[in-house]
C-alpha positions as CSV (number, residue, x, y, z in Angstrom):
1,X,13.0,3.1,13.4
2,X,13.0,5.5,10.5
3,X,16.7,5.0,9.6
4,X,16.4,1.2,10.0
5,X,13.5,1.2,7.6
6,X,15.3,3.5,5.2
7,X,18.4,1.3,5.2
8,X,16.4,-1.9,4.9
9,X,14.4,-0.5,1.9
10,X,17.5,0.7,0.1
11,X,19.5,-2.5,0.6
12,X,16.5,-4.6,-0.3
13,X,15.9,-2.6,-3.4
14,X,19.6,-3.0,-4.5
15,X,19.5,-6.7,-3.8
16,X,16.4,-7.6,-5.8
17,X,17.3,-5.4,-8.7
18,X,20.9,-6.7,-8.9
19,X,20.5,-10.5,-8.6
20,X,18.5,-12.1,-11.4
21,X,18.1,-15.3,-9.3
22,X,15.7,-13.4,-7.0
23,X,13.4,-12.6,-10.0
24,X,13.4,-16.3,-10.9
25,X,12.3,-17.1,-7.3
26,X,9.6,-14.5,-7.7
27,X,8.2,-16.0,-10.8
28,X,8.3,-19.5,-9.3
29,X,6.3,-18.3,-6.3
30,X,3.7,-16.6,-8.5
31,X,3.2,-19.8,-10.5
32,X,2.9,-21.8,-7.3
33,X,0.3,-19.5,-5.9
34,X,-1.7,-19.4,-9.1
35,X,-1.6,-23.2,-9.4
36,X,-2.6,-23.6,-5.7
37,X,-5.6,-21.2,-6.2
38,X,-6.6,-22.4,-9.7
39,X,-10.0,-23.5,-8.6
40,X,-10.8,-19.9,-7.3
41,X,-12.5,-17.7,-9.9
42,X,-10.3,-15.0,-11.3
43,X,-13.0,-12.5,-10.6
44,X,-12.0,-12.6,-6.9
45,X,-8.5,-11.3,-7.2
46,X,-9.5,-9.0,-10.0
47,X,-12.1,-7.4,-7.6
48,X,-9.2,-6.5,-5.3
49,X,-7.7,-4.6,-8.2
50,X,-10.9,-2.7,-9.1
51,X,-14.1,-2.0,-7.3
52,X,-13.0,-3.2,-3.8
53,X,-9.7,-1.3,-4.0
54,X,-11.5,1.9,-4.9
55,X,-14.2,1.4,-2.2
56,X,-11.5,0.8,0.4
57,X,-9.9,4.1,-0.5
58,X,-13.0,6.2,-0.9
59,X,-15.2,4.9,2.0
60,X,-12.7,5.5,4.8
61,X,-11.9,8.9,3.5
62,X,-15.6,9.8,3.4
63,X,-16.3,8.5,7.0
64,X,-13.1,10.2,8.3
65,X,-14.1,13.5,6.7
66,X,-17.5,13.3,8.4
67,X,-15.8,12.8,11.7
68,X,-13.3,15.6,11.1
69,X,-16.2,18.0,10.2
70,X,-17.9,17.1,13.4
71,X,-14.7,17.7,15.3
72,X,-13.9,20.8,13.2
73,X,-10.6,19.4,12.1
74,X,-10.9,20.6,8.5
75,X,-7.2,20.4,7.8
76,X,-7.2,16.7,8.4
77,X,-9.8,16.2,5.6
78,X,-7.3,17.6,3.2
79,X,-4.3,15.9,4.7
80,X,-5.8,12.4,4.7
81,X,-7.3,12.9,1.2
82,X,-3.8,13.9,-0.1
83,X,-2.1,10.8,1.3
84,X,-3.0,8.4,-1.6
85,X,-2.1,11.1,-4.2
86,X,1.2,11.9,-2.7
87,X,2.0,8.2,-2.2
88,X,1.1,7.4,-5.8
89,X,3.4,10.2,-7.1
90,X,6.3,8.9,-5.0
91,X,5.9,5.2,-5.9
92,X,5.2,6.1,-9.5
93,X,8.4,8.1,-9.7
94,X,10.3,5.2,-8.1
95,X,9.0,2.9,-10.8
96,X,10.4,5.2,-13.5
97,X,13.8,5.3,-11.7
98,X,14.2,1.6,-11.1
99,X,12.5,0.3,-14.3
100,X,12.0,-3.2,-13.1
101,X,9.9,-5.2,-15.6
102,X,6.7,-6.8,-14.6
103,X,6.4,-10.6,-14.6
104,X,5.8,-12.0,-18.1
105,X,2.4,-11.2,-19.6
106,X,1.5,-14.9,-19.8
107,X,1.4,-14.9,-16.0
108,X,-1.1,-12.0,-15.8
109,X,-4.6,-12.9,-14.8
110,X,-5.4,-9.2,-15.4
111,X,-5.3,-7.6,-18.8
112,X,-3.7,-4.3,-19.8
113,X,-1.1,-4.2,-17.1
114,X,1.6,-1.9,-18.4
115,X,4.5,0.0,-16.9
116,X,7.1,-1.1,-14.4
117,X,6.8,-3.4,-11.4
118,X,8.8,-2.0,-8.6
119,X,7.0,-1.1,-6.3
120,X,3.4,-2.1,-6.1
121,X,1.3,1.1,-6.1
122,X,-1.8,-0.6,-4.8
123,X,0.1,-2.0,-1.8
124,X,1.9,1.1,-0.7
125,X,-1.1,3.4,-1.1
126,X,-3.3,1.0,0.9
127,X,-0.7,0.7,3.6
128,X,-0.2,4.4,4.0
129,X,-3.9,5.4,3.9
130,X,-5.0,2.8,6.4
131,X,-1.9,3.4,8.5
132,X,-2.9,7.1,8.8
133,X,-6.5,6.0,9.7
134,X,-5.1,3.9,12.5
135,X,-3.0,6.8,13.6
136,X,-6.1,9.0,13.8
137,X,-8.1,6.3,15.6
138,X,-5.4,5.9,18.2
139,X,-5.1,9.7,18.8
140,X,-8.7,10.9,18.5
141,X,-11.0,7.9,19.1
142,X,-11.7,6.8,22.7
143,X,-13.8,3.8,21.7
144,X,-11.6,0.6,21.9
145,X,-13.9,-1.3,19.6
146,X,-13.4,1.2,16.8
147,X,-9.6,1.2,17.4
148,X,-9.2,-2.5,17.3
149,X,-11.6,-2.9,14.4
150,X,-9.7,-0.2,12.4
151,X,-6.4,-1.7,13.2
152,X,-7.6,-5.2,12.2
153,X,-9.0,-4.0,8.9
154,X,-5.9,-2.0,8.1
155,X,-3.6,-5.1,8.6
156,X,-5.9,-7.6,6.9
157,X,-6.7,-5.3,3.9
158,X,-3.1,-4.4,3.3
159,X,-2.1,-8.1,3.3
160,X,-4.9,-9.0,1.0
161,X,-4.1,-6.2,-1.5
162,X,-0.4,-7.2,-1.5
163,X,-1.2,-10.9,-2.0
164,X,-3.7,-10.2,-4.7
165,X,-1.1,-8.3,-6.8
166,X,1.1,-11.5,-6.6
167,X,-1.8,-13.8,-7.3
168,X,-2.8,-11.7,-10.4
169,X,0.8,-12.1,-11.7
170,X,1.2,-8.4,-12.2
171,X,3.8,-7.9,-9.5
172,X,6.7,-9.9,-8.1
173,X,6.5,-10.9,-4.5
174,X,9.6,-8.8,-3.7
175,X,7.8,-5.8,-5.3
176,X,5.1,-6.2,-2.6
177,X,7.6,-6.7,0.2
178,X,9.4,-3.5,-0.9
179,X,6.0,-1.7,-1.0
180,X,5.4,-2.6,2.6
181,X,8.9,-1.3,3.6
182,X,8.3,1.9,1.6
183,X,4.8,2.2,3.0
184,X,6.1,2.0,6.6
185,X,8.8,4.5,5.8
186,X,6.3,7.0,4.2
187,X,3.8,6.5,7.0
188,X,6.4,7.6,9.6
189,X,7.1,10.7,7.5
190,X,3.4,11.5,7.1
191,X,2.8,11.1,10.9
192,X,5.8,13.3,11.8
193,X,4.6,16.0,9.3
194,X,1.1,15.9,10.8
195,X,2.5,16.2,14.4
196,X,4.8,19.0,13.4
197,X,1.9,21.0,11.8
198,X,-0.3,20.4,14.9
199,X,2.4,21.4,17.3
200,X,3.9,24.4,15.6
201,X,1.1,25.7,13.3
202,X,-1.9,24.6,15.4
203,X,-3.9,23.0,12.6
């Protein structure tokens, strides 16, 4: 699975950054979505960029930390908290390497969006953090309700964040798709590192 994802991400990245026609398709889809949702207040997708996004990062880390303290799994407090920071550093570095421009500013429903577009930081960070939360729920939580609820929130929230980036006109749809591929790839790495540390170091 790891190498399939790696190959898919590399080929997809080369494809969308090589053929200008794909960027034109991206822009057409952004305009279509914005036209379709024109009656919806801009404050709704903007909330996904600001307060809701921050809450859905901070709140699960806080609740997870309380659980880890109860279970005396102190290393996991640090590990889970570092996931968004490490992911941001990786995706931010990728932006500087690829240097794919954002959609034209006239498409932006959100002001002051600078920098490059590939990949969507919001999407990949959300995917990795909530993916790790699902991993912890599967491995340490016996309550099926919490498992299913956590999994459902992770899937729904990741999709909403990715869609909101397109709706706001600050990312191309292919940037978001690439973010999901990168997120899945990084999530496998994070899980394998955690399992290695637990097995060979005992933390």
